[in-house]
N, C-alpha and C positions, 0 to 999 in steps of 0.2 A: 644463359641468364638474362642476358641482353635482348636477346630476341623474345623471349618468353616476355619480359617486361612491357616490351613494343604492341605484340599482340594484344596483352591486357589493355593498354592502353588507346589503340585500335577499335575495343570494342567497350569501349566505355567504363571498363574495370580499373578505377583510379585507385580505389580504396586496396583492391586487389592486388594490382600493379606496385604498390610500394611497400607491401606487407614481403612481398618477396623479393624485393630489393635488400640492401644493406645488412647481409645476413652476418655481419660482424658488428653491428651496433645492437644496445640495447633492445629491448622488446620496448620499451617508451620511446626510443627516438623513431621505430620505425612505424609505431602507431601513428606517431603526432603527426607523423608524414604522410601516412595514410588518410588521417581526417581532413589535414590542409590541404590534400591533392581534392579529398571529395568537397570541401567546400572553395573550391577553387574551379568545379569543372560541372559540379553536380548541375542538372536543370532548375533551376528557379520555379517556385510557384507563382501561380495568376494572382495579381494584386485585386481584388475585391471593391475597390474604392473604401474610403474611411480612414480613420486615422491611424491606422497602425499596417504595419509591415515588417518582417512578414507575416503571412496570414493563412488562416487556412492548412493541410497539413503540412507538417515539416517535412523540408528534404530528404530528410532519411526513409520517410514512409509514403512518398505522393508518390500518386498515377503516373507523372514527368519522368520518375525513375526508377518505374517498377522492371525497367531494363537490365537494370545494371544486380549483379547477383550479388554482391559485396556491397555493404553500406556502414555507417555508422550505428551503435544502439547504446544508449547512456547505461544497460545491467550489465549487460555480457560482453561490453565493447564493442561487439557487430552483429550484425545480421549476416545470414547467407543461405540463401536459396541455393543448395548444392546441385539442385538435377540444371537447374540454370548453366550453373557455373560447368558443370560436366558438358552441356552441350557445344558450351563456346571455347572451354581449353578444356580439357581433360587432365592436363598435367599440374594446371594451378587448382582444379577440384584433389587432385591428390596431394600437394602440397596444402592446404589449407586444413585437410581432413587430419595429415600430420602434425604439421608445425600451430596449428591451431588449437584446432580440437583434442587432437593424439593428447596433448601435454598436460591438458588439465583436468583431474582423477573427477568422477561424472559419479556422479547424487542418483544411485541409484537405489531406491528401498520402495516397497509396496504404499508407501505412507503419503505420498506426492499429493499434498493439500495446499494449493495457491501457489505457491513455489519450486524453485529449486538451484539455489543459489541468484536469487533474483537481488537484486540492491537499489531502490529508492534512494532519494536522497535530496537536498536543498545546495544547490551552489550559496556561494555568499554574498547575496545582491545588493545588500546594504553597503559592502565595501566595495564590489565593483563600481556604485554610484558615486562613492565617498572620493575614490582614487582614481577613477575613470581606466579604460587602458592603457593610456599613457603609464598610470602609475604600476600598473603591471608589467610592461615593459622595462621600466625602471629600478622596478626591483628583478626581475630575470635577467637583466642587463648586467647588473652590479654583482651575480654568484661568480665564482671559479668555473673557468673552462671546463667542462665536460658533457656526458651525453645530454645529461637533466637538462642542464643552459639550453642546449641546441634544441633540444626538442621542444621544449617551450617556446622558444623566440620564432620555432618554425610554426607551431599552433598559433601564435600570435597573426603571426604574417597572413596565414590560412582565414584565420578570422576578419583582418582586415581587408584583404582581397575581395570576401564575402561581403563586406560590408558596400565597398565601393562597386563592386557587380548591385547589389540592391537600388543604391542611388541611383548608377545609369540608367537601368531599367524603369524605376520611377520616373525619373528624367524623361525617357524616351517615350513614356506614355501619357504622359503630362497628369503626373497623380500629382494629388493633394501637396501643394505648395509649402504647408508649415509641416508636413511628414518629411519630404524631402531634408527641409532646413533641420528640420531635429535631427534626422539621421546624419546630417553631416558634421554633427558633433558629435554626438553621443552615439556609442557607447565610449568613444576615444576620451572623450574628456567627461567629468561631471556635469551632470545637468544644471542648469539655471534657472529651471521652472518645474513644475509637477508635469506636464506635458513630457518634457524632453525626458524628465523621469521615469513615465510609464513608457515611452519610445525605446528609452534603451534598457529596460527590463525586460519588455515583449521581445527586443532582438536575441538578448541573451539565452533570455527562455529557450528561443529557437536553437540558439548556439546547442546547448547543454540537450537538444533532444526532445521537449514539451515534458517535462516529468510535473516533479513540486514547484509550485508558482511562488512558495512562499509568503512571507511576513508581512503582507501590501501594507497594514496600517503603518505598522510600527518604524518600517525603512523609507515611508515615501512623506511621512509626515515633515520631516525637518524643509522639503520642496513645496512643502501645501502653504497657499496665501489667501484661503478660504473659498477655493472654487470648487464647483458642483462637477463632482470628476467621474459621478456615474457613468455618463454615455460612455465615455472614451475606456471607462474600467469594465464596460460591457462588452464592447467589442474582445477587447483582453478576455475575458471569458468565454465568449465564441470560440476564439483561437482555443483555448483550453478544453471546450469541449469538444470541439471539432475533432482534436486529437487522441480522445479518450482518456486525457490526461489526471492530475491527481490534486496534489493538496495543498490547502493556504491554512494557516494556524491565526488567530485573532486573537489580542490581548497580549498578557493578564494586564500590559499598561495602556486602556482601551482610549481614545482621543475623537474626533470628529469625525477622521476617516473609517473608524471602526462601524458606524452607523451606516456611511455611505456604502462600501464594502457588501454588507450584509443587503441592505435593498437592491443594490447592483445584480443580483442573483435572484431573483426572483422569475421563477417558472423556469428554469436551464438547471442541469443535473449535476454540471462541474465547473467551478471547483470543487472538492469533498473540503468545503469550510469547516473548520472544525474552533471552535470559540471555548476560549480558555477562560471557565466559570469563577470569579472569585466570590467572597462575601459579600463584599460591596461590589459588585456589579453596578453598575450605574439602571437605572429604569430604563432611558432612555436605547441602550442595547438591549434589554429585555423585549422592548415594545419590538426593534428591529429585529429582532430573532422573532415574535410573535407572526410580526407581517409575512414573514418571508418562510415561515414553513406553512402559513395559511396559503401560499401561491403553488404549493404542492413540491416546491423543491425537495425537500428532504434537509435543507440547508439554513442554520448553521445544526454539526452535532455539537453537542454539551459536554466541554472536560473539565474534569475538579483539578482545576489549578494546584489546589491546595495537598493534595493527596500525591500527585506526582512528582510535585517538587519534593517534598517529604521525601518519597520513595527513592530518586535521585538521588539525593544528600544522602542517604543511608545506604543506597547498596553502590554507587557511584561518587566515592568522595570527591575522585579526580575531579568534576565538573565543578565550576567554580559558579559562585554566586553571580559574578557578571556574566556569565555563559546560561546559566541554568535558564534566566528568562527568555533567550531564544529556543526552547523546549517548541518542540514540532513533531507533526506526526506523518512520516512520507507515506505516499500509496495511500491505501487504506487508512492504517490506525497507527503506523509502523514508529514508536515513539526517537525521536532523535531530537540532534542539536543544529538547528538550524544554520549553515556554511561552516561546520564547524568539525563534522562529524561521517564516519562512514557505518552504516548500519546494516548489514543483513536483514533485506526484510524480505519475510516467509520463507527464509534461506532454503528451509526444511518444514517437513509436516508431522506430525506424530495422530495418527487416527486411532483415537482410543477406542472407537465405536468395532474396530477391527480385531484390535487385540483382544477389545472382550469376547466378542464372537466364538475367535479361534480359540480362546483359554477356554471358556463357558464349556463348550463343546469338546474339550478333551479333560477335563479336569472336573467340571462339577461332581461329577459323582465320587471323588478322592475325596471331599472336604466332611466333617463332621457338624461342623456351624461356620454359621454365616462369617462369622468375623475371621475366622479363617482364610475361608476362600475368597474373603475381598481382601484378606492380605495378599493371598496368592497371588491375585490378579494384578494387585499394585505392585510387587515386587517384580511382574513381568513387564508391565509397562515400565517400569524403572530400568528394565533391561533394555527393553527397546530405545528407549531414549539415548542413553548412554550409546549405543549402539549410532543410531543414528549421528550424534552430536559426533563420531569418530569418523563417519565417512563422512559428512560435513566439514571434518577439520583437514580431510584430504585433498578435499577440493578447495577451499580456502588456500591452504598452503600452496598448492601448484597454480592457483591462480595467481597468487600474489608474488611470483614466481615469472608467469609465461606471458597473463594476460592485462596489462596496465589500462587505465581509464584514463587519458590525456586531457580532455575537458574538464576533468572531476580534478583533476592534480593540478589544474592551474588556477579553477576557482574555487577551491574547497580549501581554508587552511588548517595545518601549518605544513601542506603538502612543499610550499616554497622555500619555507625556508628550512624546512629540514633535507631539502633535496631528494623528495622520495615518493614514489609514485600512491596514489590513491590508493591503491590496491594492495601494496605491501605496506601500509602503517604512516604514510604520511597524514592523514588528517589528524587533526586532535585527538578526537576521542571513538572509541572503535568498541562495538560490540554488536552482538547478530541475535536477532527474534526468530522465534520458530511457532507454527502455527497448529495449536491444540483441537482439534476436529472433533466431534461425537459424543464429547462428556456430557452430554444432556442427555442423551442414548443412552448411556453410561449410568448413570444417576439412577433413572428412573428404572432401569432391568433390573438394578440390584435391590432396589426397593422388592419390586414385584417376586425375584427371588428368596431376598430376605421372608416377606411374607409368607409365600404359595408352597416353598422348599422347606422353609426352617422354623417358621412360626408355628403355621397351621397343618403343615405336612401332606398339602395333599394332594402334592405328587412327587414320585419318588425323582431324582437325576434326569432317568431316562424316558421316563413318561412324559417330564415335564417337555425334554425337547423335542420328543414326538409329536405330540401336540401342540407345540410353537410351528413346526415345521409341517403339519398337515394342518395348520389352521385351524383347527378346531375352532366352534363358534363358544360351545359352554368354556372351553379353556378362557376362549379371548376376554369374554365379557368378563371373568374372573381379572385378569389381569388388568383392565380397565378400571376395575373399581379399587382397584389401589391406588393411593393417592402419588401423584408428579408434582415433578418442581416447577414452581410459578404460584402455587399453591398458599406458602408462608406453612406447610405442615413442621411441627420441630423433628419430626421423625427423617423425613426428606431431607431436610437442612441438615442435619446431622450427618449422615451419609455423604451428601453433599459439600462439607468442610471437610472431611476426612479423605476421600478421595481424589478433593482438588488441593488440598493442600500436602499429601503426599506427591502429585503430578508435577506441578507447578515448582515446587523446592528440588526437585531432581533436575532443571535443569540449571541453576547456579553452582551444582557440585560440577560442572565444565568451563575448561577457560577455552576462548577461540582464537584463532589468527587472525588480522596481526596482532593483536590483545583485546583485551574485556573477556565479556562473558557471556552464555548463551541466558535469553528472556523467553518464557512465552507469551505468545499473545494468542488473541482467537477472535478470530474476525472471516468467518467462512462463506463472505462473499456469496459466488457462483457455486463455489467451488464444493458447498454441499451435497452438490445434486452426483457427481461424479463420483463423491467421496463414501457415499452409501452403494454403488452399483457393485463392489464384490463384499458385502456386508451380508450375511445372511439376515434371516429373521430376528429379531430382537425381543423380549419380554416387555418393553414398552411399547411395542403395538404395531411398531411399523414390518412392511412386510420386506422379504427378500429385496434387495436392491433399490428400495426406495431412498428418498435424500435422507441425511441425515439433521439433526438442530443445525439452526441458523445460529453460532457462537454463542451467545449466554444465557438466551431468555430464552421462555417456556417455550417448548415443543409447540410448532404453530396448533394456536386452539384450544391447551390442555390449561393456561390459566384461567380459574372460573371464577376466580374471589376479587377477584378486582386490581387497579394497577400496584396497589402498595403491597399488596400479598405479593405478585408477581418479581416486583424489584425488591421486596425482602428476602426471596429467594434469592435472587441472583446475590445477593451481597452475605447469601452463605456460604459463596466459591471462593474465598479468599484473596479476590478482587487485588489487592493491592500485590500481590505476588506476580502478577500480571503485567510487567511492567511496559510490554510492547503494547498495550492497550486491550482488554477484555470490553469486546461489541455486545451494546446491548440495545434490541429493537424494542419500538413499542408503538402501536397507531392509534393514534390521538384523532378525534375527529377534530374539523377545522374549527367548528365555532364552540370547541372544547378548549381550545390552547390557550386564550388568555387567560383562562380560572382555572388549570390544571398545570400547566408544564410547569411555572416555579415553583410551585410547594411541593412536586414528584421530584424534580432535580433537584432540590436543597433536604428534604428529605433523603434519597437515594445516595447523594454525595452524603449526607451525616453517617448513613449506615456503611461506609467506605466503598460507594459505587463510584468506576473511577470516567464511564463517559457513557452515553446515552445517546438515542438519536429516532430522529419521529420521522414515518410516515403517515400522510394525513390523509390520503387517497381512500376513499368510502368505499364499501363492500359492492355498494351498488356500481361507483364509478368505473372497481375494476371488474365486476362481472360481466359489463357491457361493453367494455374494452375487450372482454374476449371473444364476443358477436361482433365488435363494427370497431377493429382496430383502426380504420381509419381514420375514426372520430377522436381518436384521444394519440396520438402523433406523441406529444408533451405529459403522457402520463408519465409521472414518477413517483417510482417507491425507493424505499431504503432495502438496499439488500446488502448484508455480510454488512462492510467496512466503510460503503459509499452510496451512492444514488445512482441506479439506474432507470432508461428508461422502460415502462411496462413491457412494449410491445419488443424487445429486445430477449427477451427473458423467456427460456424454454418455457415449454405447456406443462411441463412438470414443478419449476420454479414457479410459474404464474398461480397456479393453485396452493402451495403452502404460503404464499402473501396473500392470498384471498383469504385462508384459513386463520389468518392471526386475528386474536380478539380486539376489537376496538371500545377503545375507551373514548 
């Protein structure tokens, strides 16, 4: 074992080397040693000038460390280039396959949509600023002697070594003196001013691997003395964007920083800003949102604070009133409590359109009434959800035993107090969200079946499926004339209500390890393209292999009756049951945002809407970007639960965005 360790060290596989040693110690101890060794040895990323460091790509993902096969990763604990590791050290690759991957049950379903055991999270930035890492050292040192204590002290030692390496590097290259001065104090000590607070925040953000950036307005405010922080916040946003990173909640207690933080995001796609909208949100915050959305960045998305709070109070009563104000939405939109929770984020998925496709083709001829056919489909969907929850449970149980998360164990409450790993139940709150895809395709398809087979008896089930697959133009024209989701048609809304209620309710019948329940989410970002690849033609009009719907709104372009009708249709989906967040995309012309957005949001939220996100790019801009991508490198659109550069989308996804109705 010593020889293998030395070989791995020599080949710069610092992380893998520590995992292989100390097999008699706990997984948390070994993984903490691995993270610490990586922080002490991996190449630093280049300084780009400016007021923040680290900057650019995180060392876990940077090109400077591409030659390292095994590296830390914030969701799955580590990433492993198995091919590269086999070239360097076959014995180590065999060990990793057996010990790391082999002991955790896989999530094997045909419904993979956006995640497979994925876990976004927010570390407790506000406590890190308040206590400094010296406070964490004191808390850990006070614990009784055990592997947990040793593991956390080893990790803290690695973080401090990394900080000292950063300071030495910046000093050697004569970097910005104020940055060096700030890093010489923070995050070891509580910041003395707003700049030190942002430097500390940026540093620990990189330590966590660049996931969710957290609620800056509520946590930075105690250090603010009236400064314009937009330039340094913009530098922070550029770091987030370069790392393809994630989310930042704002509100519901607004302050002067809320406006500055929105103003700083113009024309950049990340972070995903999630503005918690209250009934009395100040006009200056609305105005900041108008300005930002008109810049074309898709930020902020708007969240119904009242309904999220109500649903958490009702279904997660363990969340205290003091803690609920730290509600946040990790990754795309997954609901969690900042700094206090472990929430499986798109932990698994349910492709309702795939279930429908298979069920329709095998069973349509067996039913005499539409109601019985619909009930049969919903019963099958409930069965698949239950089966998927059980598969996910095996993953979560084995992950809790074999795959710890050292950084999050250190920085998320109450892991230290419980002396328990983040994945094993250390966080104060635990639950999981699972992605529900294709539901709008199912709703529209069910309306077509009801009309053409059961009401009008225009086709037998066999003829219906045959003409559907043949793409018979007369048949398709009849399908197209049937009302679709997004136009506030009572018949469609009623079917939508029945389907969504049954599907969403099934999740909460199941509990998850290490505690809590499963909740649905609908945020099909770029995944709605590949989720449709294995789905045959469906009666709503999509052809075999074409993309599914994008989350909860109308299928691109099918909403013909205006924005109020579209949002009223979405509200028929029992949205409060989707505690993981139901995403709704809408495209509003820039010139209409100041007059249209606020009344639409307020009306939608009063109907039970939970979330709304806006793309302001016009159809003309999008079409021009198809022909001249070089002229539109910064063109941003909303896709699923986040903003993305239009040029990064596939041609198929670009087409769906272009076809969205513009209001």
